[in-house]
C-alpha positions as CSV (number, residue, x, y, z in Angstrom):
1,M,-23.4,1.0,23.5
2,G,-21.4,3.6,21.6
3,Y,-17.8,4.3,20.9
4,K,-15.5,7.2,20.5
5,E,-11.9,7.6,19.2
6,I,-9.5,9.7,21.2
7,T,-5.7,10.4,21.0
8,L,-3.6,10.5,24.1
9,K,-0.1,11.5,24.9
10,L,1.5,9.1,27.5
11,P,5.1,8.7,28.8
12,T,7.1,5.9,27.3
13,G,7.0,3.8,30.4
14,Y,3.3,4.2,31.0
15,T,1.3,1.4,32.7
16,D,-2.2,0.1,31.9
17,N,-3.6,1.8,34.9
18,Q,-2.2,5.2,33.7
19,L,-3.8,4.6,30.3
20,K,-7.2,3.8,31.8
21,K,-7.0,6.8,34.1
22,Q,-6.3,9.0,31.1
23,I,-9.3,7.6,29.3
24,K,-11.5,8.2,32.2
25,K,-10.3,11.8,32.5
26,E,-10.6,12.5,28.8
27,L,-14.1,11.2,28.4
28,G,-15.5,11.5,31.9
29,I,-16.7,7.9,32.1
30,S,-16.1,5.1,34.5
31,D,-17.2,1.8,32.8
32,F,-15.7,1.1,29.4
33,S,-13.6,-1.2,27.2
34,Y,-11.0,-0.1,24.7
35,Q,-8.7,-1.1,22.0
36,I,-5.5,0.6,20.8
37,E,-5.9,1.6,17.1
38,N,-2.5,3.1,16.5
39,K,0.6,3.8,18.6
40,S,3.6,5.8,17.5
41,L,6.7,7.2,19.3
42,D,7.2,11.0,19.0
43,A,10.9,11.6,19.6
44,R,11.2,15.0,17.8
45,K,12.2,16.6,21.1
46,K,14.7,14.6,23.1
47,T,13.6,16.4,26.3
48,N,10.0,15.3,25.7
49,I,9.6,11.9,24.1
50,F,6.2,10.3,24.4
51,W,3.8,7.7,22.9
52,L,1.0,9.1,20.8
53,I,-1.8,6.6,21.1
54,K,-5.1,6.5,19.2
55,I,-7.7,4.6,21.2
56,A,-11.2,3.4,20.4
57,V,-13.3,3.4,23.6
58,V,-16.6,1.5,23.9
59,S,-19.1,2.3,26.7
60,D,-22.8,2.5,27.5
61,E,-21.9,6.0,28.7
62,I,-21.0,7.1,25.2
63,L,-23.7,8.2,22.8
64,G,-22.7,7.4,19.2
65,P,-22.3,4.6,16.7
66,D,-21.3,1.0,17.4
67,L,-17.7,0.0,17.0
68,N,-17.4,-1.7,13.7
69,P,-14.6,-4.2,13.0
70,P,-12.2,-3.2,10.3
71,P,-13.0,-4.6,6.9
72,S,-11.3,-7.9,5.8
73,I,-11.4,-10.0,2.7
74,D,-14.5,-12.1,2.2
75,I,-13.8,-15.8,1.7
76,T,-16.8,-18.0,1.0
77,F,-16.2,-21.7,1.3
78,R,-17.7,-24.2,-1.1
79,K,-16.3,-27.4,-2.3
80,R,-14.5,-26.9,-5.6
81,D,-12.9,-29.4,-8.0
82,E,-10.1,-27.2,-9.3
83,K,-6.6,-28.0,-8.2
84,I,-4.2,-25.3,-7.4
85,L,-0.4,-25.6,-7.2
86,V,1.5,-22.9,-5.3
87,V,5.2,-22.7,-5.4
88,G,7.1,-21.0,-2.5
89,S,6.1,-20.8,1.1
90,G,7.0,-17.2,1.8
91,P,4.3,-14.6,2.6
92,A,2.9,-14.5,-1.0
93,G,2.9,-18.2,-1.5
94,F,1.6,-19.2,1.9
95,F,-1.3,-16.6,2.0
96,S,-2.4,-17.4,-1.5
97,A,-2.5,-21.1,-0.7
98,F,-4.3,-20.4,2.7
99,V,-7.0,-18.2,1.1
100,L,-7.6,-20.7,-1.7
101,R,-8.0,-23.6,0.6
102,K,-10.3,-21.6,2.8
103,A,-12.4,-21.0,-0.4
104,G,-12.6,-24.8,-1.0
105,F,-10.0,-25.5,-3.6
106,Q,-7.7,-28.5,-3.6
107,V,-4.4,-26.8,-2.8
108,T,-0.8,-28.1,-2.8
109,L,2.0,-25.9,-1.7
110,I,5.6,-26.8,-2.5
111,E,8.7,-25.4,-1.0
112,R,12.3,-25.9,-2.3
113,G,13.7,-25.6,1.2
114,S,13.2,-27.4,4.5
115,D,10.6,-26.9,7.2
116,V,11.4,-24.2,9.7
117,N,13.0,-26.4,12.4
118,K,15.3,-28.2,9.9
119,R,16.0,-24.9,8.3
120,A,17.1,-23.4,11.6
121,D,19.5,-26.3,12.1
122,G,21.0,-25.7,8.7
123,I,21.5,-22.0,9.5
124,R,23.2,-22.8,12.8
125,T,25.6,-25.2,11.1
126,F,26.4,-22.6,8.4
127,E,27.2,-19.9,10.9
128,S,29.3,-22.1,13.0
129,T,31.2,-24.0,10.3
130,G,30.8,-22.1,7.0
131,N,29.2,-25.2,5.4
132,F,26.3,-23.9,3.3
133,D,23.0,-25.9,3.2
134,P,21.0,-25.3,0.0
135,M,17.9,-26.6,1.7
136,G,18.2,-24.6,4.9
137,N,19.6,-21.1,4.7
138,Y,18.5,-17.5,5.2
139,A,17.0,-17.2,1.7
140,F,15.1,-20.5,1.1
141,G,12.9,-22.7,3.4
142,E,9.6,-22.5,5.2
143,G,8.3,-18.9,5.5
144,G,10.7,-17.5,2.9
145,A,13.5,-15.0,3.5
146,G,11.3,-13.1,5.9
147,T,11.3,-15.9,8.5
148,F,14.8,-15.0,9.6
149,S,14.5,-11.3,9.6
150,D,13.2,-8.6,11.9
151,G,9.7,-9.4,10.6
152,K,8.8,-5.8,9.8
153,L,5.1,-5.3,8.9
154,T,5.1,-1.8,7.7
155,S,4.0,-1.2,4.1
156,R,3.4,1.9,1.9
157,T,1.5,-0.1,-0.7
158,K,-1.9,1.4,-1.4
159,N,-5.3,-0.4,-1.7
160,I,-4.4,-3.4,0.5
161,S,-6.3,-2.6,3.7
162,K,-8.6,-5.6,3.6
163,E,-5.7,-8.0,2.8
164,K,-3.5,-6.4,5.5
165,Q,-6.3,-6.9,8.1
166,F,-6.6,-10.6,7.2
167,I,-2.8,-11.1,7.3
168,I,-2.4,-9.3,10.7
169,A,-5.4,-11.3,12.2
170,S,-3.8,-14.6,10.9
171,Y,-0.5,-13.7,12.4
172,I,-2.1,-12.9,15.8
173,S,-4.1,-16.1,15.7
174,A,-0.8,-18.0,15.0
175,G,0.9,-16.5,18.1
176,A,2.1,-13.0,17.1
177,P,2.0,-10.2,19.7
178,K,-1.4,-8.5,19.6
179,E,0.4,-5.1,19.4
180,I,1.1,-5.7,15.7
181,G,-2.5,-4.7,15.2
182,Y,-1.8,-1.1,16.2
183,M,1.9,-0.3,16.4
184,A,2.9,2.3,13.8
185,H,6.0,0.3,13.1
186,P,5.1,-3.3,14.0
187,H,7.6,-6.2,13.9
188,L,7.4,-9.9,14.7
189,G,11.1,-10.8,15.4
190,S,12.7,-13.9,14.0
191,N,12.2,-15.9,17.2
192,N,8.4,-15.3,16.9
193,L,8.4,-15.9,13.1
194,K,9.7,-19.4,13.5
195,K,6.8,-20.3,15.8
196,I,4.3,-18.4,13.6
197,A,5.4,-20.1,10.4
198,K,4.9,-23.5,12.0
199,N,1.5,-22.6,13.5
200,L,0.3,-21.2,10.1
201,R,1.5,-24.4,8.4
202,N,-0.5,-26.5,10.9
203,D,-3.6,-24.3,10.3
204,F,-3.3,-24.8,6.5
205,I,-3.0,-28.6,6.9
206,D,-5.9,-28.7,9.4
207,I,-8.2,-27.2,6.8
208,G,-7.1,-29.7,4.2
209,G,-4.1,-28.1,2.5
210,T,-1.1,-30.1,1.4
211,I,2.5,-28.9,1.8
212,L,5.6,-30.6,0.4
213,F,9.0,-29.4,1.6
214,E,12.3,-30.0,-0.2
215,T,10.5,-30.1,-3.5
216,F,12.1,-28.0,-6.2
217,L,10.3,-26.7,-9.3
218,Q,12.4,-27.6,-12.3
219,D,10.2,-27.0,-15.3
220,L,6.7,-26.3,-16.5
221,K,4.6,-28.2,-19.1
222,I,2.7,-25.8,-21.3
223,K,0.0,-26.4,-23.9
224,S,-1.8,-23.6,-25.8
225,N,-0.9,-20.8,-23.3
226,R,-1.9,-22.9,-20.3
227,V,0.4,-24.5,-17.8
228,V,-0.7,-28.1,-17.4
229,A,1.9,-29.5,-15.0
230,A,4.9,-28.6,-12.9
231,I,8.0,-30.8,-13.0
232,T,9.8,-31.1,-9.7
233,D,12.8,-33.0,-8.5
234,T,10.3,-35.4,-6.7
235,G,7.8,-35.8,-9.5
236,T,5.2,-34.1,-11.7
237,L,2.2,-32.2,-10.3
238,E,-0.8,-31.3,-12.4
239,A,-3.2,-28.5,-11.6
240,D,-5.7,-26.1,-13.0
241,Y,-4.0,-22.9,-11.8
242,F,-0.4,-22.2,-10.8
243,I,0.9,-19.5,-8.5
244,I,4.6,-19.1,-8.4
245,A,6.0,-17.1,-5.5
246,P,9.8,-17.8,-5.6
247,G,11.1,-14.8,-3.8
248,H,13.7,-12.4,-5.3
249,S,16.6,-14.7,-4.8
250,A,15.5,-17.7,-7.0
251,H,17.5,-16.8,-10.1
252,E,17.4,-20.3,-11.6
253,T,13.6,-20.2,-11.4
254,Y,13.5,-16.8,-13.1
255,R,15.7,-18.3,-15.9
256,M,13.4,-21.3,-16.3
257,L,10.4,-19.0,-16.6
258,M,12.1,-16.9,-19.2
259,R,12.8,-20.1,-21.2
260,K,9.1,-20.8,-21.1
261,D,8.4,-17.4,-22.6
262,V,7.2,-15.7,-19.4
263,L,7.8,-12.0,-20.1
264,F,9.9,-10.0,-17.7
265,R,11.4,-6.5,-17.8
266,T,14.1,-4.9,-15.8
267,K,13.3,-2.4,-13.0
268,S,15.0,-0.2,-10.6
269,F,16.5,-1.8,-7.5
270,A,19.2,-1.0,-4.9
271,I,22.8,-2.2,-4.2
272,G,25.1,-1.4,-1.4
273,C,26.4,-2.6,2.0
274,R,25.3,-3.0,5.6
275,V,26.3,-0.6,8.3
276,E,26.6,-1.5,12.0
277,H,26.9,0.6,15.2
278,P,26.5,-0.1,18.9
279,Q,22.8,0.3,19.7
280,E,23.6,2.6,22.6
281,L,25.2,5.1,20.0
282,I,21.9,5.1,18.1
283,N,19.8,5.5,21.2
284,L,21.9,8.4,22.4
285,A,21.7,10.1,19.0
286,Q,17.9,9.6,18.7
287,W,16.8,9.9,22.3
288,G,19.6,11.7,24.1
289,Q,19.9,8.8,26.5
290,K,21.1,5.2,26.4
291,T,17.8,3.6,27.3
292,L,14.1,4.7,27.3
293,P,11.5,3.0,29.5
294,G,8.9,1.2,27.5
295,V,10.8,1.4,24.2
296,M,12.9,-1.5,22.9
297,A,15.6,0.3,20.8
298,A,15.9,3.4,18.7
299,E,15.5,3.2,14.9
300,Y,16.5,5.5,12.1
301,R,15.6,6.0,8.4
302,L,18.0,8.1,6.4
303,T,18.0,9.4,2.9
304,S,20.5,11.4,0.7
305,K,20.0,13.0,-2.7
306,N,23.1,14.7,-3.9
307,P,23.2,16.3,-7.4
308,G,25.1,14.1,-9.8
309,N,24.9,11.0,-7.5
310,L,22.4,8.1,-7.2
311,P,19.9,8.4,-4.4
312,V,21.2,6.7,-1.2
313,F,19.0,5.5,1.7
314,T,19.0,3.1,4.6
315,F,16.7,0.2,4.4
316,C,15.6,-2.7,6.6
317,M,17.0,-1.2,9.8
318,C,17.4,-3.8,12.5
319,P,17.6,-2.3,16.0
320,G,19.3,-4.5,18.5
321,G,19.9,-7.0,15.8
322,V,22.7,-9.0,14.1
323,I,24.1,-9.1,10.5
324,V,23.7,-12.5,8.9
325,P,25.2,-14.4,5.8
326,A,22.1,-14.3,3.6
327,T,23.5,-15.9,0.4
328,P,20.9,-18.1,-1.4
329,Y,23.7,-20.0,-3.2
330,E,27.1,-21.5,-2.5
331,K,30.0,-19.3,-3.6
332,S,28.3,-16.0,-3.4
333,N,28.6,-13.6,-0.5
334,I,25.7,-11.5,0.7
335,V,24.7,-10.0,4.0
336,N,21.4,-9.0,5.5
337,G,20.0,-8.0,8.9
338,M,17.9,-9.9,11.6
339,S,16.4,-9.0,14.9
340,L,14.6,-11.0,17.6
341,Y,11.4,-9.6,19.0
342,L,12.9,-7.8,22.0
343,R,15.6,-6.1,19.8
344,N,18.0,-6.4,22.8
345,K,21.3,-7.3,21.1
346,K,24.3,-5.1,21.4
347,F,24.4,-3.7,17.8
348,A,22.1,-1.9,15.4
349,N,22.4,-2.5,11.7
350,A,20.8,-1.3,8.4
351,A,21.3,-1.6,4.7
352,C,23.0,1.5,3.1
353,V,22.1,1.3,-0.5
354,A,22.0,3.3,-3.8
355,A,19.0,3.2,-6.1
356,V,20.0,1.8,-9.4
357,N,18.6,1.9,-12.9
358,I,20.7,-0.8,-14.5
359,D,20.3,0.6,-18.1
360,K,21.7,4.0,-17.0
361,L,24.4,2.3,-14.8
362,L,25.7,0.2,-17.6
363,G,25.0,2.7,-20.4
364,R,22.9,0.4,-22.6
365,K,19.6,-1.4,-22.7
366,I,19.9,-4.5,-20.4
367,T,17.8,-7.6,-20.8
368,P,16.3,-9.3,-17.7
369,M,18.7,-12.2,-18.2
370,E,21.6,-9.9,-18.4
371,A,20.5,-8.2,-15.2
372,L,20.5,-11.5,-13.3
373,E,24.0,-12.3,-14.7
374,W,25.3,-8.9,-13.7
375,L,24.0,-9.2,-10.2
376,G,25.2,-12.8,-9.8
377,T,28.7,-11.8,-10.9
378,L,28.8,-9.0,-8.3
379,E,27.8,-11.5,-5.6
380,N,30.4,-14.0,-6.7
381,K,33.0,-11.2,-6.7
382,F,32.5,-10.6,-2.9
383,Y,32.8,-14.4,-2.3
384,E,36.1,-14.6,-4.3
385,Y,37.6,-11.6,-2.5
386,A,36.9,-13.1,0.9
387,N,37.6,-16.7,-0.3
388,G,34.5,-17.7,1.6
389,Y,31.8,-16.1,3.7
390,Q,33.8,-13.6,5.7
391,A,32.2,-10.2,5.2
392,P,34.5,-7.7,3.5
393,F,34.5,-4.6,5.7
394,C,36.0,-1.2,6.7
395,L,35.1,1.6,9.0
396,I,32.6,4.1,7.6
397,Q,35.1,6.9,8.0
398,D,37.6,4.8,6.0
399,F,35.0,4.3,3.2
400,I,34.5,8.0,3.1
401,N,38.2,8.7,3.0
402,Q,39.1,5.7,0.8
403,K,41.6,4.6,3.5
404,E,42.8,1.0,3.4
405,P,41.5,-0.7,6.6
406,S,43.9,-2.6,8.8
407,Q,42.3,-3.1,12.3
408,T,39.9,-5.7,13.5
409,V,36.6,-4.6,15.0
410,E,33.8,-6.2,17.1
411,S,30.8,-7.2,15.1
412,S,27.6,-9.3,15.4
413,Y,28.5,-11.1,12.1
414,Q,29.2,-14.7,13.0
415,L,31.5,-15.8,10.1
416,G,34.1,-13.1,10.6
417,L,35.2,-10.0,8.8
418,K,37.9,-9.4,6.3
419,P,39.4,-5.9,5.8
420,A,38.7,-4.7,2.3
421,P,38.6,-1.5,0.2
422,L,34.8,-1.8,-0.2
423,W,34.7,1.2,-2.5
424,E,36.7,-0.8,-5.1
425,L,34.5,-3.9,-4.9
426,L,31.4,-1.9,-5.7
427,P,30.7,-0.4,-9.2
428,A,32.2,3.1,-9.2
429,E,29.0,5.1,-9.5
430,I,27.4,3.2,-6.6
431,S,30.5,3.5,-4.5
432,N,30.8,7.3,-5.1
433,S,27.1,7.8,-4.3
434,I,27.3,5.8,-1.1
435,R,30.3,7.8,0.0
436,E,28.4,11.1,-0.4
437,G,25.4,9.5,1.4
438,L,27.5,8.4,4.3
439,K,28.8,12.0,4.7
440,V,25.2,13.2,4.9
441,F,24.2,10.5,7.4
442,S,27.2,11.3,9.6
443,R,25.8,14.9,9.9
444,K,22.4,13.6,10.8
445,I,23.3,11.0,13.4
446,K,26.2,11.9,15.8
447,G,28.9,9.3,15.7
448,F,27.5,7.6,12.5
449,E,31.0,7.8,10.9
450,T,32.5,5.6,13.6
451,G,30.5,2.6,12.6
452,V,31.4,-0.3,10.4
453,I,30.3,-0.9,6.8
454,M,30.5,-4.4,5.4
455,G,29.6,-6.9,2.8
456,L,27.3,-6.7,-0.2
457,E,23.6,-5.9,0.3
458,S,22.0,-7.0,-3.0
459,K,18.6,-8.4,-2.0
460,T,16.6,-5.3,-1.2
461,S,14.3,-6.2,-4.2
462,S,14.3,-8.0,-7.5
463,P,16.1,-6.4,-10.5
464,I,13.4,-7.7,-12.8
465,Q,9.6,-7.6,-12.9
466,V,7.1,-10.0,-14.5
467,V,4.7,-8.5,-17.1
468,R,1.1,-9.0,-16.0
469,D,-2.2,-8.5,-17.7
470,Q,-5.3,-6.8,-16.2
471,N,-6.2,-10.0,-14.3
472,R,-2.8,-10.3,-12.7
473,L,-2.0,-13.3,-14.9
474,C,1.4,-13.5,-16.6
475,A,1.0,-11.9,-20.0
476,G,0.0,-14.5,-22.6
477,F,-0.9,-17.2,-20.1
478,E,-4.4,-18.2,-19.0
479,N,-3.7,-19.8,-15.6
480,L,-0.2,-18.7,-14.4
481,F,0.4,-16.1,-11.7
482,I,3.7,-14.9,-10.3
483,A,3.3,-13.2,-7.0
484,G,5.2,-11.6,-4.2
485,E,8.8,-10.2,-4.2
486,G,9.7,-12.6,-6.9
487,S,7.2,-10.9,-9.2
488,G,8.9,-7.6,-8.8
489,H,5.6,-6.0,-8.0
490,S,5.9,-6.0,-4.2
491,G,8.4,-6.0,-1.4
492,G,8.2,-6.9,2.3
493,I,6.0,-9.2,4.2
494,I,2.7,-7.3,4.1
495,S,2.8,-6.2,0.5
496,S,4.0,-9.6,-0.7
497,A,1.4,-11.5,1.2
498,S,-1.2,-9.1,-0.1
499,D,0.0,-9.7,-3.7
500,G,-0.4,-13.4,-3.1
501,I,-3.9,-12.9,-1.7
502,K,-4.9,-10.8,-4.7
503,A,-3.8,-13.6,-7.1
504,A,-5.9,-16.1,-5.0
505,M,-8.9,-13.8,-5.2
506,R,-8.7,-13.7,-9.0
507,I,-8.8,-17.5,-9.1
508,I,-11.8,-17.4,-6.8
509,E,-13.5,-14.9,-9.2
510,F,-12.7,-17.1,-12.2
511,S,-14.2,-20.1,-10.4
512,G,-17.4,-18.2,-9.8
């Protein structure tokens, strides 16, 4: 039994029979099995759009090596006495807890928010009434912020292939579409993520893990550079190792850690707004047609580097998605994007943000605490302008021309829009850079300037980063890890989950 890898070009609406027929023709064999290794859309020529598919074919008719499974992390179970406390159930927190329990540790995972079903109820209430639920919102709760997102699984982080394989396999086992194992730009969709988060939780409990929802970390007890206990609003929890994976929105957790002498530094991040267009407009611009058989919805990634301005780029593009109120706290106003698996809603949206070095922006050295205060003040400013959770908005063309908006527009945002001079709500250097970026984007995508720009997009990544030693521990601590987006060392589902797994593997190494 041998295997061979081949690459095929197939039309976007191809069938399984067409794929098999092409394999037979390419290799001249009749009896085989196959698996798709990679699948990407080539839309460089609108008159000839096709799938480029890399396939591993296994057959007795092929002379060659056996097909070897991709490498994954090696977890050896043995009963261990050490207790681990993991804080935060997002990708970093969950996968660190999952791996440690598989290795035999006594693991407790705590989450400040609600389980995914109760969380979904809180979000529905918020979007229909404007009543914010601190336990169930788009930022906090089971699965972290990523549970209510497009669920993108792309990552440019290097040296995480083993961790990524483990994460993908875990998601598929928990009900994710098998295509996430080979698509060039895989996504899960928020509707799938809710089911996946619940199934993964059950898997964790089935192997002996403990998870406590609505349990908020308030403080840490520290003795001689070791954390000995976590103080929560429901009681005190002792452990031998602590992994904190708070996500990038948990500013009060950051502040508590700083008071406990955990070292942070500022880092570059991005600030801007969210843009929205009819999905058909994006399809026409990218494909030359409103629909394409076999493809859900067209995407885009845009960048602009104008001399004298900050770099501007689109981020977290959600084809066929909706814009959502993603504030982690009452009386702040933030937007984000979300898509269901089918990406079949009327609108497309994306963050349009400028890369910021806060020291250069403010003209002096900024402490991590000051960075949090600056960001929080900006988020509160948008709330105060709207006097609630309406999203301040204008047309992209109006933003470019600094023309006061007056008309109402159709949008996917559930809590309503409020006309606003967005360029005045943002810091001047950010506003000017985004204006120049929008001009560039309007030349790259036909009709881009006719879209809507709205709200504040401030959660692309954390503005601060924890200082780690060579063992991934917080500098100066013997048993404290901070992982995931909240650490400032990763971003997105795959890289955050990998960061959590690497922290877990360190603990396994320490245990011997």
